[in-house]
N, C-alpha and C positions, 0 to 999 in steps of 0.2 A: 230486638233480635232480628237478624236478617231473614228475609222470606225464604231463601233457599235452604236455610238451616232447619226450617220446620219440616222439610221432607225427610229428615233423618231422625236421630235419637239424641236428645240433649240431656246432660246430667251435670249437676253441680258436684265438683270434686273438692272444693276448698272454700271456706268462709273465714274472713278475718276482719278485725276492726282497723287494720293497717293497710292503707291504699298501696303503699310502696311494696309491702309483702305480697299483696294480691298480684301486682304487676310482675314481681320477680317469679312468682309461681306460674303465671301465664307464660313467661319467657322460657321457663324450664319445659313446659309442655310444648311450646312452639318449636323448641330445639329437637323434639322427637319427630316433627313432621318432615315429609319429603315434598318436593314441589310446592314449597310455601310461596305464596304471593309476595310481591315486592312492597305491598302497602297494607297497613291496618286501616280499618274503617271505624271512624268515631261517629256515634249517634247520640244525641241528647235533645232535651227540650229545655229552653232557657226562658225564664219568666221575669227577669229583671234586666234593666238597662246595664247595670254593673256586670252581670254575668255575660251579657252579649259583648260588652267592651273588653272584658278580661279574656274571653275565648277568642275574639277577633285579633287581639294583640298576640296571642299565642299561636293561632292558626289563621293567618290573614287570607288564605285562599278557601275559606270555608263557604259552604252553601247554606243559606238560611231560607226557610220556607215558612210562610204564615199558613198553617193548616186550616182547612175548612172545618169549622165547628158549627153544629146546628144552632141557629139563632144568632150567630155573630157575623159581622161583616167588617173586615179590616179597612183601613183608610185607602188601600190601593184598589178597593172596589170588588174584589173577589177572593174567595178562599183559594188557597194553594198558590198565592202570589209569592214571588221571590224578591223581597226588598233588598236594595243595595245599602246595607247598614253603614258602610264606610262614609257615605255622603249625608247621612241623617244626623240631625241634632238629637239630643236626648228626648225632647218632647215628641218629635216625629217617630222616633224609634219606639217609645212607649206605646204609641197608638197601634203598633204592629204586634205587640206582645200577646201571648207567648209565641216564640219562634222555635221551630225544630231546626236543629243544626246537624249537618253531616260534613265530614272532611276525610280525605284520604291522607294517611301519614306514611311517608317513606319509612321502612323498617329501621328502627334504631335511631331515628332522628328527633322526633318531637314527643314521643310517648311520655318521657319523664317530665317534660314541661307541662303536658296536659294533666298529669297526676298532680303537679304542684299548683296548677291554675284552678283545679276543681274546688278548692276551699272546703269548708265543712258543711255548708248548707246547699240546698238546691235539689233538683231532680236527679234521677239515675243517669249515669253516663255509661255508654257501652263502647268498648273497644273490641273489635273482632278481627282476628287474623285468620285468613282462609288458607287452606293448603290441602294436603292429602296425607292421611296416616299411612305408614307402610303396611303392606299386607303381612299379617302374622296370623294365618288361619289356625295355627296350633294354639293360639291364645284368644281366638274369637274375634280378632281384629281384621276388618276388610276395608281397605281404602275406598274412598268415594269422593265425588266432586263436591259434596256438601260438607266435607270435614272442616272443622274450625276450632279455634280456641276463642273464648269470649270472657271478658271481665265485665261484670256489672258493678260499677262503682256506685256507692251510696244507694243501694237497694236493687231490687230486681222485680220487674213487673210480673214475671212468670212465677215468682215465689213470694206471695204476700206475707208469708210467715217470717221472711228474713227481716231481722230487726233493723231499725234505722241506724245509720252509721256503719253498717257492715258492707263488705265488698265480697262478691261471690265470683269464683272462677268456674267456668263451664267448659266442657268439651262437647263438640258436636261430632257424632259418628254416624255411619250408615245404620239403617234399621237392621241389616244383617249382623252388624257388630253388636249392637245392643249393650246390655249391662255388662256382659263378659268382656267386651272390648274396652269399655270405660274402666273397668277394674284393672285391666292390664296397663292402660295408659297411666292411670293414677299411681300404680305401683312403680312404674318406670320413673315417674317424676317425684316419688317419695311422699305421696299423700294417699289417703284412703277415703274413698267416697262414703 
């Protein structure tokens, strides 16, 4: 989840075993936003060479970071290094695993390819679309710079009760909007939190 989103109120509004259905629901919610950003942000952790290769083929301009973990030291010499996976052979790449990946996606261009590239195994993948909800004070909704729609494909770190293989759609609203604002958005998109 993006750090800015933590400043607001986040609520799961939809859970499904179908990744494409989760994506469609997120797009319904995004359509309700005004001042929506031009890009979605993808965040995930990749643990195999195959996952890195598959996601690199789908999103060639991705950023990969070998995170600093206590007691580990990647072959690049320090935690937090950014290896150039495009020039590494599989053996070199394996020495850098796991990798955290982030990428910006132009709206409506690669999200469906990402859903297809996810496969059935692996860690959670987050797609986040930032924007601003319209002000609807009569429904408890107050737009904020922290507004967003998020899909957690294949799990959700913030909700350990979410079963494996499920995909969760979240809305991020201001603290002033809270639960009432989330209920209004969910109703507008045809779901009930």
